[in-house]
C-alpha positions as CSV (number, residue, x, y, z in Angstrom):
1,X,75.8,120.3,79.2
2,X,76.1,124.1,79.3
3,X,78.7,125.8,81.4
4,X,76.4,128.7,82.1
5,X,74.5,128.7,85.5
6,X,70.8,129.2,85.9
7,X,71.3,131.5,88.9
8,X,74.0,133.4,90.7
9,X,74.4,133.3,94.5
10,X,76.6,136.2,95.6
11,X,78.0,136.2,99.2
12,X,79.3,133.9,101.8
13,X,80.8,130.5,101.1
14,X,82.4,129.0,104.2
15,X,82.6,126.2,106.7
16,X,79.7,125.8,109.2
17,X,80.7,124.4,112.6
18,X,77.4,123.6,114.3
19,X,77.2,122.2,117.8
20,X,73.8,120.9,119.0
21,X,72.7,119.8,122.4
22,X,69.5,117.8,123.0
23,X,68.6,119.9,126.0
24,X,68.0,123.6,126.9
25,X,71.2,125.6,127.4
26,X,72.1,128.9,129.0
27,X,75.3,131.0,129.1
28,X,78.2,129.0,130.7
29,X,76.7,125.6,130.1
30,X,79.0,122.8,129.1
31,X,77.0,119.8,127.9
32,X,77.3,116.7,125.7
33,X,76.0,116.9,122.1
34,X,77.0,116.6,118.4
35,X,79.3,118.9,116.4
36,X,79.0,119.0,112.6
37,X,81.5,120.5,110.1
38,X,79.6,121.2,106.9
39,X,79.7,123.5,103.9
40,X,77.7,126.7,104.7
41,X,77.3,130.4,104.2
42,X,74.1,132.0,103.0
43,X,75.1,132.1,99.3
44,X,76.3,128.5,99.4
45,X,73.4,127.2,101.4
46,X,70.9,128.7,98.9
47,X,73.0,127.3,96.0
48,X,72.9,123.8,97.5
49,X,69.2,124.0,98.1
50,X,68.7,125.2,94.5
51,X,70.8,122.4,93.1
52,X,68.7,119.8,95.0
53,X,65.7,121.2,93.2
54,X,67.2,120.8,89.8
55,X,68.8,124.2,89.1
56,X,72.4,124.9,88.2
57,X,73.6,127.6,90.6
58,X,77.0,129.3,90.6
59,X,78.5,131.1,93.7
60,X,80.4,134.3,93.5
61,X,82.5,134.5,96.6
62,X,86.0,134.3,98.1
63,X,87.5,131.0,99.2
64,X,91.1,130.4,100.3
65,X,93.7,128.2,98.6
66,X,94.6,126.2,101.8
67,X,93.4,122.6,102.3
68,X,90.2,123.9,104.0
69,X,89.3,125.9,100.9
70,X,90.1,123.1,98.5
71,X,87.9,120.7,100.6
72,X,85.1,123.2,100.6
73,X,85.2,123.7,96.8
74,X,85.3,119.9,96.3
75,X,82.4,119.3,98.5
76,X,80.4,122.1,96.9
77,X,80.9,120.6,93.5
78,X,79.7,117.2,94.8
79,X,76.6,119.0,96.0
80,X,75.9,120.3,92.5
81,X,77.2,123.9,92.8
82,X,79.3,125.6,90.1
83,X,82.5,126.9,91.6
84,X,84.2,128.1,88.3
85,X,83.7,131.8,89.1
86,X,85.1,131.9,92.7
87,X,87.9,134.2,93.8
88,X,90.7,132.0,95.1
89,X,93.2,134.2,96.9
90,X,96.1,132.7,98.9
91,X,96.2,135.8,101.1
92,X,92.6,135.3,102.2
93,X,91.8,132.3,104.5
94,X,88.6,130.4,104.0
95,X,85.8,132.0,106.2
96,X,84.0,130.1,109.0
97,X,80.7,130.3,110.9
98,X,80.2,128.8,114.3
99,X,76.9,128.2,116.0
100,X,75.5,126.5,119.1
101,X,71.9,125.2,119.1
102,X,69.9,123.5,121.8
103,X,66.5,121.8,121.7
104,X,64.7,125.1,121.3
105,X,66.8,126.6,118.5
106,X,69.8,128.9,118.1
107,X,71.7,129.8,121.4
108,X,74.5,131.9,119.9
109,X,76.6,132.2,116.7
110,X,79.7,133.9,115.4
111,X,80.2,134.6,111.6
112,X,83.8,135.1,110.5
113,X,83.4,136.5,106.9
114,X,86.5,138.7,107.0
115,X,87.9,137.3,103.8
116,X,84.7,137.9,101.9
117,X,84.7,141.5,103.1
118,X,88.3,142.0,102.3
119,X,87.8,140.6,98.7
120,X,85.2,143.2,98.1
121,X,84.3,144.0,94.4
122,X,86.8,141.4,93.2
123,X,84.2,138.7,93.6
124,X,82.2,140.4,90.8
125,X,85.0,140.1,88.2
126,X,83.2,137.3,86.3
127,X,80.4,139.8,85.4
128,X,83.0,141.4,83.1
129,X,83.8,138.1,81.4
130,X,82.0,134.8,81.2
131,X,78.9,136.1,83.0
132,X,78.7,139.5,81.2
133,X,75.1,140.6,80.4
134,X,73.6,138.5,83.2
135,X,69.8,138.9,83.2
136,X,68.7,135.9,85.4
137,X,68.0,135.6,89.1
138,X,70.7,136.7,91.6
139,X,70.7,135.9,95.3
140,X,72.5,138.5,97.4
141,X,73.4,137.9,101.0
142,X,74.0,140.5,103.7
143,X,77.5,139.1,104.5
144,X,78.6,141.5,101.8
145,X,79.7,144.9,103.0
146,X,77.3,147.8,102.9
147,X,79.6,149.5,100.4
148,X,79.5,146.5,98.1
149,X,75.8,146.1,98.4
150,X,75.4,149.8,97.4
151,X,77.7,149.2,94.5
152,X,75.6,146.2,93.3
153,X,72.4,148.2,93.7
154,X,73.7,150.6,91.0
155,X,75.8,148.2,89.0
156,X,74.8,148.3,85.3
157,X,76.1,144.7,84.9
158,X,73.2,143.6,87.1
159,X,70.6,146.1,85.9
160,X,68.4,143.4,84.3
161,X,68.9,140.8,87.1
162,X,66.0,139.5,89.3
163,X,67.5,140.3,92.7
164,X,66.6,138.2,95.7
165,X,68.1,139.6,98.9
166,X,68.6,138.1,102.4
167,X,70.4,140.0,105.2
168,X,72.2,136.9,106.7
169,X,71.5,138.0,110.3
170,X,69.7,140.8,112.3
171,X,73.0,142.5,112.9
172,X,73.6,143.0,109.2
173,X,70.0,143.9,108.2
174,X,70.7,147.7,108.0
175,X,73.3,147.0,105.3
176,X,70.3,146.4,102.9
177,X,69.2,150.1,103.0
178,X,70.9,151.0,99.6
179,X,69.1,148.2,97.9
180,X,65.7,149.0,99.4
181,X,66.1,152.6,98.2
182,X,66.3,151.3,94.6
183,X,62.8,149.8,94.8
184,X,64.3,146.6,93.2
185,X,64.3,143.0,94.2
186,X,62.5,140.7,96.7
187,X,63.7,140.8,100.3
188,X,63.6,137.7,102.5
189,X,63.7,138.7,106.2
190,X,62.7,137.4,109.6
191,X,60.5,139.5,111.8
192,X,63.4,141.0,113.8
193,X,65.3,142.0,110.7
194,X,62.1,143.6,109.4
195,X,61.8,145.6,112.6
196,X,65.4,146.8,112.3
197,X,65.0,147.9,108.7
198,X,61.5,149.5,109.3
199,X,62.7,151.2,112.5
200,X,59.6,150.3,114.5
201,X,58.4,147.3,116.6
202,X,56.4,144.8,114.6
203,X,53.9,142.5,116.3
204,X,54.0,139.9,113.5
205,X,55.3,139.1,110.0
206,X,52.5,141.0,108.3
207,X,53.2,144.2,110.1
208,X,57.0,143.8,109.5
209,X,56.6,143.1,105.8
210,X,54.2,146.0,105.2
211,X,56.4,148.3,107.2
212,X,59.5,147.6,105.0
213,X,57.4,148.0,101.8
214,X,56.4,151.4,103.2
215,X,60.1,152.3,103.4
216,X,60.4,151.8,99.7
217,X,60.9,148.1,99.1
218,X,59.0,146.6,96.1
219,X,58.4,143.2,97.7
220,X,59.2,141.8,101.2
221,X,58.7,138.3,102.5
222,X,58.9,137.9,106.3
223,X,59.1,134.7,108.4
224,X,58.6,134.5,112.1
225,X,59.8,131.2,113.4
226,X,56.8,128.9,113.6
227,X,54.3,131.7,113.3
228,X,52.6,133.1,110.2
229,X,54.7,134.1,107.1
230,X,53.8,137.2,105.1
231,X,54.5,138.3,101.5
232,X,53.9,142.0,101.0
233,X,54.2,143.7,97.6
234,X,53.7,147.4,96.7
235,X,50.3,147.9,95.2
236,X,49.2,144.3,95.9
237,X,47.4,142.5,98.7
238,X,49.6,140.9,101.4
239,X,49.5,137.1,101.4
240,X,50.1,134.8,104.4
241,X,50.9,131.2,105.1
242,X,51.1,129.3,108.4
243,X,54.0,126.8,108.9
244,X,53.0,123.3,110.1
245,X,54.0,122.4,113.7
246,X,57.1,120.2,113.6
247,X,59.6,118.9,116.1
248,X,62.9,120.9,115.9
249,X,65.8,118.9,114.6
250,X,67.9,121.9,113.3
251,X,67.6,125.6,112.8
252,X,70.6,126.7,110.8
253,X,69.9,126.9,107.1
254,X,66.1,127.1,107.4
255,X,65.8,130.6,105.9
256,X,68.1,129.6,103.1
257,X,65.9,126.6,102.3
258,X,62.8,128.8,102.4
259,X,64.4,131.2,99.9
260,X,65.5,128.4,97.5
261,X,62.1,126.7,97.5
262,X,60.3,130.0,96.9
263,X,62.6,131.0,94.1
264,X,62.3,127.6,92.4
265,X,58.5,127.7,92.7
266,X,58.4,131.1,91.0
267,X,60.9,130.2,88.3
268,X,58.7,127.3,87.4
269,X,55.6,129.5,87.0
270,X,53.9,129.3,90.5
271,X,51.8,132.3,91.5
272,X,52.6,134.2,94.7
273,X,50.3,132.2,97.0
274,X,51.5,128.8,95.7
275,X,55.2,129.9,96.0
276,X,54.7,131.1,99.5
277,X,53.0,127.8,100.6
278,X,55.8,125.8,98.9
279,X,58.5,127.7,100.7
280,X,56.8,127.5,104.1
281,X,56.4,123.7,103.8
282,X,60.1,123.3,102.6
283,X,61.4,125.3,105.5
284,X,59.3,123.3,108.0
285,X,60.6,120.1,106.5
286,X,64.2,121.4,106.9
287,X,63.6,122.2,110.6
288,X,62.2,118.8,111.1
289,X,65.4,117.2,109.7
290,X,64.0,116.2,106.4
291,X,65.7,117.0,103.1
292,X,63.4,117.7,100.1
293,X,64.5,116.5,96.7
């Protein structure tokens, strides 16, 4: 078996603490529910979804050396993710994400990615060694600082890489501006993130995707909850897909599942329309609580 990965996922690798209540919630509510403590972070979530689909992903991130970090690495390996290239720094505690969901979706969340931000360019060190000359797919997540994203956009070590970019949250969407300006990569956004980047209100996914392409992006895929999904590409027609109606079992990780399914479909030769349909179905299955192989 080769020690080289099929794809690099650069960004957050942390513990997700997800609390979910089976009823509607508002600010100040204290209700019974379930709390899960699972491996997470955009880069790791995508890597796990890719591993489930038969690829060999590696994560470039920062993970602490405390017991929480060791447990996170061990669990990630069991899930099929390569952790050989991680930065393990005893001065940087393992990051964490905390979310509260109710029966309608996400209520609130806090992402503590301070160690990833503090590590900065050091997480890219493997590109000077065992991963030198990388020309395969790279997933970038918006938990990286704007400075580091700008550095990656111009990094000659990734000049031949197929960049797939996701902002991680609406609050971090503007960090992607340096990457959009390069005209490289495929951006995976939700409608709100598209509005933030485009700087205008967008009525639907099609409007948002086309608005971000107009800002200079080469290709943009926008999701909008249970509404129509759009794939806009410079010089090409915009494609759409409609997610099937499902009962919500979980929300966190749906976008990462969408990205992974889309990337795998394209890596195995699917055209734009087929890949968009495959990703839409996979994300719906995730929200319904079903894990695809």
